[in-house]
Backbone as JSON Lines, residues from 0, in Angstrom:
{"i":0,"aa":"M","n":[0.81,-1.19,0.0],"ca":[0.0,0.0,0.0],"c":[0.86,1.26,0.0]}
{"i":1,"aa":"A","n":[1.93,1.24,0.75],"ca":[2.78,2.42,0.8],"c":[3.37,2.74,-0.57]}
{"i":2,"aa":"R","n":[3.72,1.69,-1.34],"ca":[4.29,1.93,-2.68],"c":[3.25,2.57,-3.6]}
{"i":3,"aa":"I","n":[2.03,2.11,-3.53],"ca":[0.98,2.69,-4.38],"c":[0.7,4.12,-3.95]}
{"i":4,"aa":"A","n":[0.64,4.37,-2.66],"ca":[0.44,5.74,-2.17],"c":[1.57,6.64,-2.65]}
{"i":5,"aa":"E","n":[2.78,6.12,-2.66],"ca":[3.93,6.9,-3.14],"c":[3.81,7.2,-4.63]}
{"i":6,"aa":"V","n":[3.46,6.19,-5.42],"ca":[3.3,6.39,-6.87],"c":[2.22,7.43,-7.16]}
{"i":7,"aa":"L","n":[1.15,7.38,-6.38],"ca":[0.03,8.32,-6.57],"c":[0.25,9.65,-5.86]}
{"i":8,"aa":"E","n":[1.42,9.79,-5.22],"ca":[1.79,11.02,-4.51],"c":[0.79,11.38,-3.41]}
{"i":9,"aa":"I","n":[0.35,10.36,-2.69],"ca":[-0.53,10.56,-1.54],"c":[0.37,10.67,-0.32]}
{"i":10,"aa":"S","n":[0.39,11.84,0.28],"ca":[1.34,12.09,1.36],"c":[0.89,11.48,2.69]}
{"i":11,"aa":"K","n":[-0.42,11.37,2.9],"ca":[-0.9,10.85,4.17],"c":[-1.9,9.73,3.9]}
{"i":12,"aa":"H","n":[-1.56,8.55,4.38],"ca":[-2.49,7.43,4.26],"c":[-2.47,6.63,5.56]}
{"i":13,"aa":"Y","n":[-3.52,5.89,5.77],"ca":[-3.67,5.11,6.99],"c":[-3.77,3.63,6.63]}
{"i":14,"aa":"I","n":[-3.16,2.81,7.45],"ca":[-3.33,1.37,7.35],"c":[-4.02,0.95,8.64]}
{"i":15,"aa":"V","n":[-5.24,0.45,8.51],"ca":[-6.04,0.06,9.66],"c":[-6.1,-1.47,9.69]}
{"i":16,"aa":"D","n":[-5.75,-2.05,10.81],"ca":[-5.79,-3.5,10.95],"c":[-7.21,-3.94,11.29]}
{"i":17,"aa":"V","n":[-7.85,-4.58,10.34],"ca":[-9.21,-5.08,10.53],"c":[-9.17,-6.58,10.29]}
{"i":18,"aa":"N","n":[-9.27,-7.36,11.34],"ca":[-9.2,-8.81,11.21],"c":[-10.61,-9.38,11.33]}
{"i":19,"aa":"L","n":[-11.21,-9.66,10.18],"ca":[-12.55,-10.25,10.18],"c":[-12.47,-11.78,10.19]}
{"i":20,"aa":"G","n":[-11.28,-12.31,10.23],"ca":[-11.1,-13.75,10.15],"c":[-11.36,-14.5,11.43]}
{"i":21,"aa":"D","n":[-11.37,-13.81,12.55],"ca":[-11.53,-14.5,13.82],"c":[-12.85,-15.25,13.94]}
{"i":22,"aa":"W","n":[-13.89,-14.76,13.27],"ca":[-15.18,-15.45,13.39],"c":[-15.54,-16.28,12.17]}
{"i":23,"aa":"G","n":[-14.64,-16.38,11.2],"ca":[-14.84,-17.28,10.05],"c":[-15.97,-16.85,9.14]}
{"i":24,"aa":"G","n":[-16.6,-17.83,8.5],"ca":[-17.72,-17.56,7.62],"c":[-17.36,-17.32,6.17]}
{"i":25,"aa":"S","n":[-16.08,-17.4,5.83],"ca":[-15.64,-17.14,4.46],"c":[-14.37,-17.91,4.17]}
{"i":26,"aa":"S","n":[-14.25,-18.38,2.93],"ca":[-13.02,-19.06,2.56],"c":[-11.83,-18.1,2.46]}
{"i":27,"aa":"L","n":[-12.09,-16.79,2.47],"ca":[-10.99,-15.83,2.47],"c":[-10.41,-15.63,3.86]}
{"i":28,"aa":"T","n":[-11.19,-15.93,4.89],"ca":[-10.74,-15.69,6.26],"c":[-10.58,-16.97,7.07]}
{"i":29,"aa":"D","n":[-11.04,-18.08,6.55],"ca":[-10.99,-19.35,7.26],"c":[-10.31,-20.38,6.36]}
{"i":30,"aa":"R","n":[-9.07,-20.73,6.68],"ca":[-8.28,-21.64,5.85],"c":[-8.84,-23.07,5.82]}
{"i":31,"aa":"T","n":[-9.83,-23.36,6.68],"ca":[-10.44,-24.7,6.63],"c":[-11.52,-24.8,5.56]}
{"i":32,"aa":"I","n":[-11.9,-23.66,4.95],"ca":[-12.88,-23.65,3.86],"c":[-12.1,-23.52,2.55]}
{"i":33,"aa":"N","n":[-12.32,-24.44,1.64],"ca":[-11.59,-24.42,0.37],"c":[-11.97,-23.21,-0.48]}
{"i":34,"aa":"L","n":[-10.96,-22.61,-1.1],"ca":[-11.2,-21.52,-2.04],"c":[-11.73,-22.08,-3.35]}
{"i":35,"aa":"P","n":[-12.74,-21.43,-3.93],"ca":[-13.26,-21.92,-5.21],"c":[-12.29,-21.64,-6.35]}
{"i":36,"aa":"T","n":[-12.2,-22.6,-7.25],"ca":[-11.36,-22.45,-8.44],"c":[-12.1,-22.92,-9.69]}
{"i":37,"aa":"D","n":[-13.41,-23.15,-9.54],"ca":[-14.17,-23.74,-10.64],"c":[-15.1,-22.77,-11.34]}
{"i":38,"aa":"G","n":[-14.9,-21.49,-11.15],"ca":[-15.72,-20.5,-11.85],"c":[-16.82,-19.92,-10.98]}
{"i":39,"aa":"I","n":[-17.48,-18.91,-11.53],"ca":[-18.49,-18.15,-10.81],"c":[-19.88,-18.61,-11.24]}
{"i":40,"aa":"D","n":[-20.76,-18.85,-10.27],"ca":[-22.17,-19.11,-10.54],"c":[-22.93,-17.86,-10.1]}
{"i":41,"aa":"P","n":[-23.5,-17.1,-11.05],"ca":[-24.12,-15.83,-10.69],"c":[-25.34,-15.95,-9.77]}
{"i":42,"aa":"D","n":[-25.85,-17.16,-9.58],"ca":[-27.03,-17.35,-8.74],"c":[-26.68,-17.74,-7.3]}
{"i":43,"aa":"I","n":[-25.39,-17.88,-7.01],"ca":[-24.97,-18.32,-5.68],"c":[-23.95,-17.33,-5.11]}
{"i":44,"aa":"I","n":[-24.14,-16.94,-3.86],"ca":[-23.13,-16.12,-3.18],"c":[-21.99,-17.07,-2.82]}
{"i":45,"aa":"P","n":[-20.79,-16.81,-3.32],"ca":[-19.69,-17.76,-3.14],"c":[-19.12,-17.77,-1.73]}
{"i":46,"aa":"S","n":[-18.36,-18.81,-1.45],"ca":[-17.73,-18.94,-0.13],"c":[-16.72,-17.84,0.14]}
{"i":47,"aa":"T","n":[-16.3,-17.1,-0.89],"ca":[-15.34,-16.01,-0.71],"c":[-15.99,-14.73,-0.19]}
{"i":48,"aa":"Y","n":[-17.31,-14.7,-0.11],"ca":[-17.98,-13.54,0.48],"c":[-17.6,-13.46,1.95]}
{"i":49,"aa":"V","n":[-17.1,-12.31,2.37],"ca":[-16.76,-12.08,3.77],"c":[-17.92,-11.3,4.4]}
{"i":50,"aa":"P","n":[-18.62,-11.91,5.36],"ca":[-19.8,-11.26,5.93],"c":[-19.51,-9.85,6.45]}
{"i":51,"aa":"G","n":[-20.22,-8.88,5.88],"ca":[-20.15,-7.5,6.35],"c":[-18.88,-6.75,6.01]}
{"i":52,"aa":"R","n":[-18.0,-7.3,5.19],"ca":[-16.69,-6.68,4.96],"c":[-16.81,-5.24,4.47]}
{"i":53,"aa":"N","n":[-17.54,-5.01,3.38],"ca":[-17.61,-3.64,2.86],"c":[-18.35,-2.72,3.82]}
{"i":54,"aa":"T","n":[-19.31,-3.26,4.56],"ca":[-20.01,-2.46,5.56],"c":[-19.03,-1.98,6.63]}
{"i":55,"aa":"V","n":[-18.17,-2.87,7.08],"ca":[-17.16,-2.51,8.08],"c":[-16.16,-1.51,7.49]}
{"i":56,"aa":"F","n":[-15.67,-1.79,6.29],"ca":[-14.68,-0.9,5.66],"c":[-15.26,0.5,5.44]}
{"i":57,"aa":"I","n":[-16.49,0.57,4.97],"ca":[-17.09,1.89,4.73],"c":[-17.32,2.61,6.06]}
{"i":58,"aa":"A","n":[-17.7,1.88,7.1],"ca":[-17.88,2.51,8.41],"c":[-16.57,3.12,8.91]}
{"i":59,"aa":"I","n":[-15.47,2.42,8.74],"ca":[-14.16,2.95,9.14],"c":[-13.81,4.17,8.28]}
{"i":60,"aa":"A","n":[-14.02,4.05,6.98],"ca":[-13.73,5.18,6.08],"c":[-14.62,6.38,6.41]}
{"i":61,"aa":"L","n":[-15.87,6.14,6.76],"ca":[-16.78,7.22,7.14],"c":[-16.28,7.93,8.39]}
{"i":62,"aa":"S","n":[-15.86,7.16,9.38],"ca":[-15.33,7.76,10.6],"c":[-14.12,8.65,10.31]}
{"i":63,"aa":"L","n":[-13.19,8.14,9.51],"ca":[-12.01,8.92,9.14],"c":[-12.4,10.14,8.31]}
{"i":64,"aa":"A","n":[-13.26,9.95,7.32],"ca":[-13.67,11.06,6.45],"c":[-14.34,12.16,7.25]}
{"i":65,"aa":"E","n":[-15.22,11.78,8.16],"ca":[-15.9,12.8,8.95],"c":[-14.91,13.51,9.88]}
{"i":66,"aa":"A","n":[-14.02,12.77,10.51],"ca":[-13.02,13.36,11.41],"c":[-12.08,14.3,10.67]}
{"i":67,"aa":"Q","n":[-11.74,13.97,9.41],"ca":[-10.8,14.78,8.63],"c":[-11.48,15.85,7.78]}
{"i":68,"aa":"G","n":[-12.8,15.89,7.77],"ca":[-13.52,16.88,6.99],"c":[-13.59,16.57,5.5]}
{"i":69,"aa":"A","n":[-13.46,15.31,5.14],"ca":[-13.56,14.91,3.73],"c":[-15.02,14.9,3.28]}
{"i":70,"aa":"S","n":[-15.23,15.11,2.01],"ca":[-16.59,15.14,1.48],"c":[-16.97,13.87,0.73]}
{"i":71,"aa":"S","n":[-16.0,13.01,0.44],"ca":[-16.27,11.82,-0.36],"c":[-15.45,10.63,0.11]}
{"i":72,"aa":"I","n":[-16.0,9.45,-0.12],"ca":[-15.31,8.19,0.08],"c":[-15.35,7.46,-1.26]}
{"i":73,"aa":"Y","n":[-14.2,7.1,-1.78],"ca":[-14.12,6.4,-3.06],"c":[-13.98,4.9,-2.82]}
{"i":74,"aa":"L","n":[-14.76,4.12,-3.57],"ca":[-14.78,2.67,-3.43],"c":[-14.43,2.02,-4.76]}
{"i":75,"aa":"G","n":[-13.7,0.94,-4.72],"ca":[-13.32,0.23,-5.93],"c":[-14.2,-0.97,-6.23]}
{"i":76,"aa":"I","n":[-15.42,-0.98,-5.7],"ca":[-16.29,-2.14,-5.92],"c":[-16.83,-2.17,-7.34]}
{"i":77,"aa":"N","n":[-17.22,-3.37,-7.75],"ca":[-17.67,-3.58,-9.12],"c":[-18.82,-4.57,-9.14]}
{"i":78,"aa":"A","n":[-19.93,-4.19,-9.78],"ca":[-21.12,-5.05,-9.82],"c":[-21.29,-5.78,-11.13]}
{"i":79,"aa":"V","n":[-20.73,-5.28,-12.22],"ca":[-21.0,-5.86,-13.53],"c":[-20.5,-7.29,-13.63]}
{"i":80,"aa":"D","n":[-19.24,-7.51,-13.3],"ca":[-18.67,-8.86,-13.33],"c":[-18.54,-9.42,-11.92]}
{"i":81,"aa":"Y","n":[-19.33,-8.89,-11.0],"ca":[-19.13,-9.22,-9.59],"c":[-19.34,-10.7,-9.32]}
{"i":82,"aa":"S","n":[-18.8,-11.15,-8.24],"ca":[-18.81,-12.57,-7.9],"c":[-20.0,-12.95,-7.04]}
{"i":83,"aa":"G","n":[-21.06,-12.19,-7.09],"ca":[-22.24,-12.5,-6.3],"c":[-22.23,-11.87,-4.92]}
{"i":84,"aa":"Y","n":[-21.34,-10.92,-4.69],"ca":[-21.26,-10.28,-3.38],"c":[-22.38,-9.25,-3.24]}
{"i":85,"aa":"P","n":[-23.22,-9.36,-2.22],"ca":[-24.33,-8.42,-2.08],"c":[-23.89,-6.98,-1.79]}
{"i":86,"aa":"D","n":[-22.69,-6.81,-1.24],"ca":[-22.23,-5.46,-0.89],"c":[-21.37,-4.83,-1.99]}
{"i":87,"aa":"C","n":[-21.56,-5.3,-3.22],"ca":[-20.88,-4.7,-4.39],"c":[-21.9,-4.24,-5.42]}
{"i":88,"aa":"R","n":[-23.12,-3.99,-4.99],"ca":[-24.2,-3.63,-5.91],"c":[-24.6,-2.17,-5.72]}
{"i":89,"aa":"P","n":[-25.1,-1.54,-6.78],"ca":[-25.59,-0.16,-6.65],"c":[-26.66,-0.01,-5.57]}
{"i":90,"aa":"A","n":[-27.55,-0.99,-5.42],"ca":[-28.6,-0.9,-4.39],"c":[-28.0,-0.84,-2.99]}
{"i":91,"aa":"Y","n":[-26.92,-1.57,-2.76],"ca":[-26.22,-1.52,-1.48],"c":[-25.65,-0.13,-1.24]}
{"i":92,"aa":"L","n":[-25.01,0.44,-2.26],"ca":[-24.44,1.78,-2.13],"c":[-25.51,2.81,-1.81]}
{"i":93,"aa":"E","n":[-26.64,2.72,-2.49],"ca":[-27.74,3.66,-2.24],"c":[-28.24,3.54,-0.8]}
{"i":94,"aa":"A","n":[-28.39,2.32,-0.32],"ca":[-28.84,2.11,1.05],"c":[-27.82,2.66,2.05]}
{"i":95,"aa":"Y","n":[-26.53,2.43,1.8],"ca":[-25.5,2.92,2.7],"c":[-25.42,4.44,2.66]}
{"i":96,"aa":"Q","n":[-25.63,5.02,1.48],"ca":[-25.65,6.48,1.37],"c":[-26.75,7.06,2.26]}
{"i":97,"aa":"N","n":[-27.91,6.41,2.26],"ca":[-29.01,6.84,3.14],"c":[-28.62,6.69,4.6]}
{"i":98,"aa":"L","n":[-27.92,5.62,4.94],"ca":[-27.47,5.41,6.31],"c":[-26.51,6.53,6.74]}
{"i":99,"aa":"I","n":[-25.61,6.93,5.87],"ca":[-24.68,8.02,6.18],"c":[-25.44,9.3,6.47]}
{"i":100,"aa":"A","n":[-26.46,9.58,5.67],"ca":[-27.25,10.79,5.88],"c":[-27.96,10.77,7.24]}
{"i":101,"aa":"L","n":[-28.33,9.59,7.7],"ca":[-29.05,9.46,8.97],"c":[-28.15,9.27,10.18]}
{"i":102,"aa":"S","n":[-26.93,8.81,9.98],"ca":[-26.11,8.38,11.11],"c":[-24.88,9.22,11.39]}
{"i":103,"aa":"S","n":[-24.65,10.25,10.62],"ca":[-23.45,11.06,10.82],"c":[-23.81,12.51,11.11]}
{"i":104,"aa":"K","n":[-22.95,13.19,11.81],"ca":[-23.17,14.6,12.11],"c":[-23.3,15.4,10.82]}
{"i":105,"aa":"V","n":[-22.36,15.16,9.88],"ca":[-22.41,15.91,8.62],"c":[-23.66,15.59,7.82]}
{"i":106,"aa":"G","n":[-24.13,14.35,7.93],"ca":[-25.36,13.97,7.24],"c":[-26.57,14.69,7.82]}
{"i":107,"aa":"I","n":[-26.65,14.73,9.13],"ca":[-27.76,15.42,9.8],"c":[-27.72,16.91,9.49]}
{"i":108,"aa":"E","n":[-26.52,17.46,9.37],"ca":[-26.37,18.89,9.07],"c":[-26.57,19.2,7.59]}
{"i":109,"aa":"G","n":[-26.83,18.18,6.77],"ca":[-27.11,18.4,5.36],"c":[-25.9,18.39,4.45]}
{"i":110,"aa":"N","n":[-24.74,17.98,4.97],"ca":[-23.51,17.91,4.17],"c":[-22.99,16.48,4.13]}
{"i":111,"aa":"S","n":[-23.85,15.54,3.83],"ca":[-23.51,14.12,3.9],"c":[-22.29,13.78,3.03]}
{"i":112,"aa":"I","n":[-21.45,12.95,3.57],"ca":[-20.29,12.44,2.82],"c":[-20.81,11.53,1.71]}
{"i":113,"aa":"Q","n":[-20.28,11.71,0.52],"ca":[-20.75,10.96,-0.65],"c":[-19.92,9.71,-0.88]}
{"i":114,"aa":"L","n":[-20.61,8.6,-1.13],"ca":[-19.95,7.38,-1.56],"c":[-19.82,7.43,-3.07]}
{"i":115,"aa":"I","n":[-18.61,7.31,-3.57],"ca":[-18.38,7.37,-5.01],"c":[-17.71,6.07,-5.43]}
{"i":116,"aa":"A","n":[-18.37,5.36,-6.33],"ca":[-17.87,4.07,-6.81],"c":[-17.78,4.13,-8.33]}
{"i":117,"aa":"P","n":[-16.72,4.75,-8.85],"ca":[-16.65,4.99,-10.3],"c":[-16.57,3.72,-11.15]}
{"i":118,"aa":"L","n":[-16.24,2.59,-10.55],"ca":[-16.08,1.36,-11.31],"c":[-17.28,0.41,-11.18]}
{"i":119,"aa":"V","n":[-18.28,0.81,-10.42],"ca":[-19.34,-0.12,-10.05],"c":[-20.06,-0.72,-11.25]}
{"i":120,"aa":"R","n":[-20.19,0.02,-12.34],"ca":[-20.91,-0.48,-13.51],"c":[-19.99,-0.82,-14.69]}
{"i":121,"aa":"N","n":[-18.69,-0.74,-14.49],"ca":[-17.73,-1.05,-15.56],"c":[-17.45,-2.54,-15.61]}
{"i":122,"aa":"S","n":[-17.15,-3.04,-16.81],"ca":[-16.7,-4.43,-16.93],"c":[-15.24,-4.49,-16.48]}
{"i":123,"aa":"K","n":[-14.79,-5.7,-16.18],"ca":[-13.38,-5.87,-15.79],"c":[-12.45,-5.42,-16.92]}
{"i":124,"aa":"I","n":[-12.83,-5.68,-18.16],"ca":[-12.01,-5.25,-19.29],"c":[-11.92,-3.73,-19.33]}
{"i":125,"aa":"D","n":[-13.04,-3.05,-19.13],"ca":[-13.04,-1.58,-19.11],"c":[-12.19,-1.05,-17.96]}
{"i":126,"aa":"I","n":[-12.23,-1.72,-16.84],"ca":[-11.43,-1.3,-15.68],"c":[-9.95,-1.42,-16.0]}
{"i":127,"aa":"V","n":[-9.55,-2.5,-16.65],"ca":[-8.14,-2.67,-17.05],"c":[-7.74,-1.54,-17.99]}
{"i":128,"aa":"R","n":[-8.54,-1.29,-19.0],"ca":[-8.2,-0.24,-19.97],"c":[-8.1,1.13,-19.3]}
{"i":129,"aa":"Q","n":[-9.02,1.42,-18.4],"ca":[-8.98,2.7,-17.69],"c":[-7.74,2.79,-16.81]}
{"i":130,"aa":"A","n":[-7.4,1.7,-16.13],"ca":[-6.21,1.69,-15.27],"c":[-4.95,1.95,-16.09]}
{"i":131,"aa":"I","n":[-4.84,1.31,-17.23],"ca":[-3.68,1.52,-18.11],"c":[-3.62,2.98,-18.55]}
{"i":132,"aa":"A","n":[-4.76,3.53,-18.96],"ca":[-4.81,4.92,-19.42],"c":[-4.42,5.89,-18.31]}
{"i":133,"aa":"L","n":[-4.73,5.54,-17.07],"ca":[-4.41,6.42,-15.94],"c":[-3.0,6.19,-15.39]}
{"i":134,"aa":"G","n":[-2.3,5.21,-15.94],"ca":[-0.94,4.94,-15.46],"c":[-0.88,4.17,-14.16]}
{"i":135,"aa":"V","n":[-1.93,3.44,-13.83],"ca":[-1.94,2.64,-12.6],"c":[-0.86,1.56,-12.71]}
{"i":136,"aa":"P","n":[-0.05,1.4,-11.69],"ca":[1.0,0.37,-11.72],"c":[0.39,-1.02,-11.51]}
{"i":137,"aa":"I","n":[-0.23,-1.56,-12.54],"ca":[-0.96,-2.82,-12.43],"c":[-0.06,-3.95,-11.93]}
{"i":138,"aa":"N","n":[1.21,-3.9,-12.29],"ca":[2.14,-4.93,-11.82],"c":[2.33,-4.89,-10.31]}
{"i":139,"aa":"E","n":[1.9,-3.81,-9.66],"ca":[1.99,-3.69,-8.2],"c":[0.69,-4.09,-7.51]}
{"i":140,"aa":"T","n":[-0.28,-4.53,-8.29],"ca":[-1.59,-4.88,-7.72],"c":[-1.96,-6.31,-8.09]}
{"i":141,"aa":"W","n":[-2.82,-6.91,-7.3],"ca":[-3.43,-8.18,-7.66],"c":[-4.66,-8.4,-6.8]}
{"i":142,"aa":"S","n":[-5.45,-9.38,-7.21],"ca":[-6.74,-9.64,-6.57],"c":[-6.83,-11.06,-6.03]}
{"i":143,"aa":"C","n":[-5.73,-11.69,-5.8],"ca":[-5.69,-13.11,-5.44],"c":[-6.4,-13.4,-4.12]}
{"i":144,"aa":"Y","n":[-7.21,-14.44,-4.13],"ca":[-7.89,-14.88,-2.91],"c":[-6.94,-15.55,-1.92]}
{"i":145,"aa":"Q","n":[-5.79,-16.02,-2.39],"ca":[-4.86,-16.72,-1.5],"c":[-4.23,-15.78,-0.47]}
{"i":146,"aa":"G","n":[-4.08,-14.5,-0.82],"ca":[-3.52,-13.54,0.11],"c":[-2.03,-13.7,0.34]}
{"i":147,"aa":"D","n":[-1.33,-14.33,-0.59],"ca":[0.11,-14.51,-0.45],"c":[0.87,-13.33,-1.04]}
{"i":148,"aa":"I","n":[2.18,-13.43,-1.06],"ca":[3.03,-12.36,-1.58],"c":[2.88,-12.23,-3.09]}
{"i":149,"aa":"E","n":[2.64,-13.34,-3.78],"ca":[2.44,-13.35,-5.23],"c":[1.07,-13.95,-5.53]}
{"i":150,"aa":"P","n":[0.41,-13.51,-6.6],"ca":[-0.89,-14.1,-6.95],"c":[-0.73,-15.54,-7.42]}
{"i":151,"aa":"C","n":[-1.73,-16.38,-7.1],"ca":[-1.64,-17.81,-7.42],"c":[-1.94,-18.11,-8.88]}
{"i":152,"aa":"G","n":[-2.81,-17.31,-9.51],"ca":[-3.19,-17.54,-10.89],"c":[-4.24,-18.61,-11.08]}
{"i":153,"aa":"V","n":[-4.67,-19.25,-10.0],"ca":[-5.61,-20.37,-10.08],"c":[-6.99,-20.03,-9.53]}
{"i":154,"aa":"C","n":[-7.04,-19.24,-8.46],"ca":[-8.32,-18.94,-7.83],"c":[-9.22,-18.14,-8.79]}
{"i":155,"aa":"D","n":[-10.51,-18.1,-8.47],"ca":[-11.45,-17.41,-9.35],"c":[-11.09,-15.94,-9.55]}
{"i":156,"aa":"S","n":[-10.62,-15.28,-8.5],"ca":[-10.26,-13.87,-8.63],"c":[-9.09,-13.67,-9.6]}
{"i":157,"aa":"C","n":[-8.06,-14.49,-9.47],"ca":[-6.92,-14.42,-10.4],"c":[-7.37,-14.72,-11.82]}
{"i":158,"aa":"R","n":[-8.22,-15.73,-11.97],"ca":[-8.66,-16.1,-13.31],"c":[-9.48,-14.99,-13.96]}
{"i":159,"aa":"L","n":[-10.38,-14.35,-13.2],"ca":[-11.16,-13.23,-13.75],"c":[-10.25,-12.08,-14.15]}
{"i":160,"aa":"R","n":[-9.29,-11.79,-13.31],"ca":[-8.35,-10.7,-13.6],"c":[-7.51,-11.02,-14.83]}
{"i":161,"aa":"D","n":[-6.96,-12.23,-14.88],"ca":[-6.15,-12.63,-16.04],"c":[-6.96,-12.57,-17.32]}
{"i":162,"aa":"E","n":[-8.2,-13.06,-17.29],"ca":[-9.05,-13.01,-18.48],"c":[-9.27,-11.57,-18.94]}
{"i":163,"aa":"A","n":[-9.5,-10.66,-18.0],"ca":[-9.7,-9.25,-18.36],"c":[-8.42,-8.64,-18.93]}
{"i":164,"aa":"L","n":[-7.28,-8.92,-18.31],"ca":[-6.01,-8.39,-18.81],"c":[-5.73,-8.89,-20.23]}
{"i":165,"aa":"I","n":[-5.96,-10.16,-20.46],"ca":[-5.71,-10.74,-21.78],"c":[-6.69,-10.18,-22.8]}
{"i":166,"aa":"A","n":[-7.98,-10.12,-22.45],"ca":[-8.99,-9.61,-23.38],"c":[-8.78,-8.13,-23.69]}
{"i":167,"aa":"A","n":[-8.24,-7.38,-22.73],"ca":[-7.99,-5.95,-22.95],"c":[-6.71,-5.71,-23.75]}
{"i":168,"aa":"G","n":[-5.95,-6.77,-24.0],"ca":[-4.74,-6.63,-24.81],"c":[-3.45,-6.5,-24.01]}
{"i":169,"aa":"Y","n":[-3.47,-6.92,-22.75],"ca":[-2.28,-6.82,-21.89],"c":[-1.92,-8.17,-21.29]}
{"i":170,"aa":"P","n":[-1.69,-9.18,-22.13],"ca":[-1.4,-10.52,-21.6],"c":[-0.13,-10.57,-20.76]}
{"i":171,"aa":"E","n":[0.8,-9.69,-21.02],"ca":[2.06,-9.68,-20.26],"c":[1.84,-9.34,-18.79]}
{"i":172,"aa":"L","n":[0.69,-8.76,-18.45],"ca":[0.39,-8.42,-17.06],"c":[-0.36,-9.53,-16.34]}
{"i":173,"aa":"A","n":[-0.77,-10.56,-17.07],"ca":[-1.45,-11.7,-16.46],"c":[-0.44,-12.54,-15.69]}
{"i":174,"aa":"T","n":[-0.94,-13.37,-14.78],"ca":[-0.05,-14.26,-14.04],"c":[0.56,-15.29,-15.0]}
{"i":175,"aa":"A","n":[1.66,-15.88,-14.58],"ca":[2.29,-16.92,-15.4],"c":[1.32,-18.08,-15.62]}
{"i":176,"aa":"V","n":[0.56,-18.43,-14.6],"ca":[-0.43,-19.5,-14.73],"c":[-1.49,-19.11,-15.75]}
{"i":177,"aa":"G","n":[-1.97,-17.87,-15.67],"ca":[-2.98,-17.39,-16.61],"c":[-2.48,-17.41,-18.05]}
{"i":178,"aa":"R","n":[-1.24,-17.02,-18.24],"ca":[-0.68,-17.04,-19.6],"c":[-0.59,-18.48,-20.12]}
{"i":179,"aa":"R","n":[-0.17,-19.41,-19.24],"ca":[-0.1,-20.82,-19.65],"c":[-1.48,-21.37,-19.98]}
{"i":180,"aa":"L","n":[-2.48,-21.05,-19.15],"ca":[-3.84,-21.55,-19.39],"c":[-4.39,-21.05,-20.72]}
{"i":181,"aa":"H","n":[-3.98,-19.84,-21.11],"ca":[-4.44,-19.27,-22.38],"c":[-3.44,-19.53,-23.51]}
{"i":182,"aa":"K","n":[-2.45,-20.38,-23.22],"ca":[-1.44,-20.76,-24.21],"c":[-0.72,-19.54,-24.8]}
{"i":183,"aa":"L","n":[-0.31,-18.65,-23.89],"ca":[0.43,-17.45,-24.28],"c":[1.86,-17.55,-23.78]}
{"i":184,"aa":"P","n":[2.77,-16.83,-24.42],"ca":[4.18,-16.87,-23.96],"c":[4.36,-16.21,-22.6]}
């Protein structure tokens, strides 16, 4: 995170330790639950859904934003190619926006902090293209469910990302596993 903040010339950033793994309920936080690698079923909320994760993250961001006098909170959530997560949908954002208006001092005073999710309706391919156009250091980012130092290339998140990178014309940014699966050098 510090490297990305440096690249983006963000002088002040916070790293907040939020451990949602203690109570389990997700294959991302409980190593006894197998991570899915067999694709996404749009009718089923996958085991990788972390109960309340975005609700908790937005609550922390709201507290910081209100304390610092910020007017907006930016979210990188995406609903178009989403993996069935209920807290990555426009309806969720609208409901949370209403909660902010009702539950914060600035909201009650009529200056509610705005939730802005510029990627919520974009496809993964469009997100890749926009990131490249903006100079995002994609090689410094990954979406791997394994949570290791390097992306695995096998989990559903890696596979979706690799497919988008390849389809957008940037196969060199895909994982080595992704390139092999697509028979690329």
